[in-house]
C-alpha positions as CSV (number, residue, x, y, z in Angstrom):
1,M,-195.5,-79.7,-38.2
2,Y,-196.2,-79.9,-34.5
3,L,-193.5,-82.6,-34.1
4,L,-190.9,-80.4,-36.0
5,N,-191.7,-77.4,-33.7
6,E,-191.3,-79.6,-30.7
7,W,-187.9,-80.8,-31.8
8,I,-186.8,-77.3,-32.6
9,E,-187.8,-76.2,-29.1
10,I,-185.9,-79.2,-27.6
11,I,-182.7,-78.3,-29.5
12,R,-183.1,-74.6,-28.6
13,R,-183.4,-75.4,-25.0
14,F,-180.3,-77.8,-25.2
15,M,-178.3,-75.0,-26.9
16,D,-179.3,-72.4,-24.4
17,A,-178.3,-74.8,-21.6
18,G,-174.9,-75.2,-23.1
19,G,-174.3,-71.6,-23.5
20,D,-172.7,-69.6,-26.5
21,V,-169.7,-72.2,-26.7
22,L,-172.0,-74.9,-27.7
23,W,-173.1,-72.7,-30.8
24,A,-169.4,-72.5,-31.7
25,I,-169.1,-76.2,-31.5
26,A,-172.1,-76.8,-33.4
27,G,-170.9,-74.5,-36.2
28,L,-167.4,-76.1,-36.2
29,T,-169.0,-79.6,-36.4
30,F,-171.4,-78.6,-39.2
31,L,-168.3,-77.3,-41.2
32,M,-166.2,-80.2,-40.5
33,W,-169.0,-82.7,-41.7
34,T,-169.6,-80.3,-44.7
35,L,-165.9,-80.8,-45.7
36,A,-166.0,-84.5,-45.0
37,L,-169.1,-85.0,-47.1
38,E,-167.6,-82.9,-49.9
39,R,-164.6,-85.2,-49.8
40,L,-166.8,-88.3,-50.1
41,W,-168.6,-86.8,-52.9
42,Y,-165.4,-86.0,-54.7
43,Y,-164.1,-89.6,-54.3
44,K,-167.5,-91.0,-55.6
45,F,-168.1,-88.7,-58.6
46,E,-165.1,-86.6,-59.5
47,L,-162.0,-88.6,-58.7
48,S,-162.4,-90.9,-61.6
49,K,-162.2,-88.0,-64.1
50,D,-158.9,-86.7,-62.6
51,V,-157.3,-90.2,-62.4
52,N,-158.5,-91.0,-66.0
53,G,-157.1,-87.6,-67.1
54,A,-153.7,-88.3,-65.5
55,I,-153.7,-92.0,-66.9
56,G,-154.5,-90.6,-70.4
57,T,-151.7,-88.0,-70.3
58,W,-149.3,-90.7,-69.3
59,E,-150.4,-93.2,-71.7
60,K,-150.0,-90.8,-74.6
61,R,-146.2,-90.7,-73.9
62,E,-144.3,-93.0,-76.1
63,E,-141.2,-93.0,-73.9
64,R,-141.6,-93.6,-70.1
65,K,-138.1,-94.6,-68.9
66,S,-136.0,-91.5,-69.0
67,W,-135.6,-89.0,-66.2
68,N,-137.9,-86.6,-67.8
69,A,-140.6,-89.3,-68.1
70,K,-140.2,-90.0,-64.4
71,Q,-140.5,-86.5,-63.5
72,I,-143.6,-86.1,-65.6
73,R,-145.0,-89.2,-63.9
74,E,-144.2,-87.7,-60.5
75,K,-145.9,-84.4,-61.5
76,L,-149.1,-86.2,-62.5
77,I,-149.2,-88.2,-59.4
78,S,-148.7,-85.0,-57.3
79,Q,-151.4,-83.0,-59.0
80,V,-154.0,-85.7,-58.5
81,S,-152.7,-86.5,-55.0
82,L,-153.2,-82.7,-54.0
83,K,-156.8,-83.0,-55.2
84,I,-157.2,-86.3,-53.4
85,N,-156.0,-84.9,-50.1
86,A,-157.6,-81.4,-50.3
87,S,-159.4,-80.4,-47.1
88,L,-157.9,-83.4,-45.1
89,P,-155.6,-81.0,-42.9
90,M,-158.6,-78.8,-42.3
91,I,-160.7,-81.7,-41.3
92,Q,-158.0,-82.9,-38.9
93,T,-157.7,-79.4,-37.4
94,M,-161.4,-79.2,-36.8
95,V,-161.3,-82.6,-35.1
96,A,-158.6,-81.3,-32.8
97,L,-160.5,-78.0,-32.1
98,C,-163.7,-79.6,-31.0
99,P,-162.6,-80.8,-27.6
100,L,-160.7,-77.6,-27.0
101,L,-163.9,-75.7,-27.6
102,G,-165.6,-78.1,-25.1
103,L,-163.0,-77.2,-22.5
104,L,-163.5,-73.5,-23.2
105,G,-167.1,-74.2,-22.4
106,T,-166.1,-75.9,-19.2
107,V,-164.1,-72.9,-18.1
108,T,-166.9,-70.4,-19.0
109,G,-169.4,-72.4,-17.2
110,M,-167.3,-72.7,-13.9
111,I,-166.6,-69.1,-14.0
112,E,-170.5,-68.4,-14.1
113,V,-170.7,-71.0,-11.2
114,F,-168.1,-69.0,-9.2
115,N,-169.7,-65.8,-10.0
116,I,-173.1,-67.1,-8.7
117,M,-171.4,-68.4,-5.6
118,A,-169.7,-65.0,-5.0
119,V,-173.0,-63.1,-5.4
120,T,-175.2,-65.6,-3.4
121,G,-172.7,-66.8,-0.9
122,G,-172.8,-70.3,-2.3
123,G,-176.1,-71.4,-0.8
124,D,-178.3,-71.4,-4.0
125,A,-177.8,-74.7,-5.6
126,K,-180.6,-74.0,-8.2
127,S,-178.9,-70.9,-9.6
128,M,-175.6,-72.7,-9.8
129,A,-177.2,-75.5,-11.8
130,G,-177.3,-73.3,-15.0
131,G,-173.6,-72.7,-14.8
132,V,-172.8,-76.4,-14.2
133,S,-174.8,-77.3,-17.3
134,K,-172.9,-74.5,-19.3
135,A,-169.8,-76.3,-17.9
136,T,-170.6,-79.9,-18.7
137,I,-172.7,-79.8,-21.9
138,P,-170.1,-78.2,-24.1
139,T,-167.4,-80.7,-22.9
140,M,-169.7,-83.6,-23.8
141,A,-170.7,-82.0,-27.2
142,G,-167.0,-81.3,-28.0
143,M,-166.0,-84.8,-27.3
144,V,-168.8,-86.4,-29.2
145,A,-168.1,-84.0,-32.3
146,A,-164.4,-84.9,-32.1
147,L,-165.1,-88.6,-31.9
148,S,-167.4,-88.4,-34.9
149,G,-164.8,-86.5,-36.8
150,V,-162.1,-89.0,-35.9
151,F,-164.1,-91.7,-37.4
152,I,-164.9,-90.0,-40.7
153,N,-161.4,-88.5,-41.0
154,T,-159.9,-92.1,-40.5
155,Y,-162.3,-93.4,-43.3
156,I,-161.4,-90.5,-45.6
157,K,-157.7,-90.8,-45.1
158,S,-157.9,-94.6,-45.9
159,I,-159.6,-93.8,-49.1
160,A,-157.3,-91.1,-50.0
161,E,-154.2,-93.4,-49.4
162,R,-155.7,-96.1,-51.4
163,E,-156.5,-94.0,-54.3
164,S,-153.1,-92.4,-54.5
165,E,-151.5,-95.7,-54.5
166,L,-153.8,-97.0,-57.2
167,L,-152.8,-94.0,-59.2
168,E,-149.2,-94.8,-58.8
169,D,-149.7,-98.4,-59.8
170,H,-151.6,-97.3,-62.9
171,L,-148.9,-95.0,-64.3
172,T,-146.4,-97.8,-65.3
173,T,-143.1,-97.3,-66.7
174,D,-142.8,-100.7,-68.4
175,H,-143.1,-99.6,-72.0
């Protein structure tokens, strides 16, 4: 219990040193990773049900070469592809927002530094240090969050593309 309280205190001090923008970055990162983990959960446990349903619907058709059949095939592929790609644009947007929030933290931290310089005449380096940390910590946190998001987003997109192509391959028009 002591170790947990110590870690909580370390995290609280870090978040206080980064300012309010750091909390926004943390919330955005949490939401981004929640959506990413949801996608991984879907691919692991739910996707096969949707794919099997589409394949079953297609296999029930006796005729698969007409224009109508091809349109039904496209509809089945589109329906499953929509489910496969759900949340991907939102994750990509969050990845792009993380460094922008980091820059917002830089700007607000520098405004605090300039405010302290105006009040003290620029001679009090110790009081300016808080503003400098509020300028640099969110920038670093935004970049780290964006990098982690880029990696998971790339991984998820590759799974989505592969699964969509596999579905197209399974819905054959040969008989």
